[in-house]
Every structure is written in C-alpha cells, then in structure tokens.
C-alpha positions in Angstrom: 80.8 72.1 119.9 78.1 73.6 117.7 78.1 77.0 116.2 75.6 78.1 118.9 78.0 76.9 121.6 81.0 78.7 120.3 82.1 81.7 122.4 81.5 85.1 120.9 84.7 87.0 120.0 85.5 89.8 122.4 88.3 91.8 120.7 89.2 91.6 117.0 91.3 93.2 114.3 89.9 93.2 110.7 92.5 94.1 108.0 90.9 95.5 104.9 87.8 96.4 107.0 86.8 99.6 105.1 84.7 97.9 102.4 83.6 94.6 101.0 84.0 91.4 102.9 86.2 93.1 105.5 83.4 95.6 106.2 80.9 92.8 106.5 83.2 91.1 109.0 83.4 94.3 111.0 79.6 94.6 111.1 79.1 91.0 112.1 81.7 91.1 114.9 80.4 94.4 116.2 76.8 93.0 116.2 78.1 90.0 118.2 79.5 92.5 120.8 83.1 92.5 119.9 85.4 95.5 120.2 86.8 95.8 116.7 89.8 97.6 115.3 89.6 98.2 111.6 92.9 98.4 109.8 92.8 99.6 106.2 94.7 101.9 103.7 91.3 103.6 103.2 89.5 105.8 105.7 86.9 103.8 107.6 84.5 104.8 110.4 85.3 103.4 113.8 82.8 100.8 114.9 81.0 101.3 118.2 83.4 100.6 121.0 86.3 100.1 118.6 88.7 102.1 116.5 89.8 102.6 112.9 93.4 103.0 111.8 94.9 103.8 108.4 97.4 100.9 108.1 99.1 99.4 105.1 99.3 95.7 105.9 102.3 95.3 103.6 104.3 97.7 105.8 105.8 95.8 108.8 106.5 99.0 110.7 103.0 100.3 110.2 101.6 97.0 111.4 103.8 97.0 114.5 102.6 100.6 115.3 99.0 99.7 114.7 99.3 96.6 116.9 100.6 98.7 119.8 97.8 101.3 119.4 95.2 98.5 119.1 96.4 96.7 122.2 96.3 99.9 124.2 92.8 100.7 123.0 91.0 97.3 123.1 93.4 94.9 124.9 94.6 91.5 124.0 93.1 90.1 120.8 91.2 86.9 120.4 90.2 87.2 116.7 92.1 88.3 113.6 90.4 88.6 110.2 92.8 89.0 107.3 90.9 90.6 104.5 93.3 93.1 103.1 94.4 92.9 99.6 
C-alpha cells in the first residue's frame, strides 16, 4: 500500500492540539476531511466539524470524561495523535 492508497482518517483525537506539532496535526487531519477532537490544557479553537476540550492528559478521570464526550460528538475513533507534553 502506498501513501496515496492509504484511507483518510475519519475521526481523530489530538492531545496537545492547541499549538505546535499538535496544532499542525489538527490542521492536516481537518484538511483531509477528518472530524477532529482537540484535547489540551490550553484553550484551542474547535476545528470545523470537530470539538475542542480542555483536558489534562495526565489526569485519568479527565481523560475518561473527555473520551465519553468525544465519542458522543464524533463517534468511534480511528486515529489518535499523542502530542501532549
């Protein structure tokens, strides 16, 4: 399978997506048509068709709550970008 043959992601979470590499991943995934949930301790704008949540990835309870909210908003995930920290 070549890169061109790879299926486009449909639903993704990007931790640390408010700035830097995480924000670049959010932009790229959104441009590819994915519904993206941005999880960060910083405020971030919600991407088109997605959502942004204030989440501390080091807090297990906060991650569980964010996962539930994300699943309700965008459905089952097929992509996870771990960029927090």
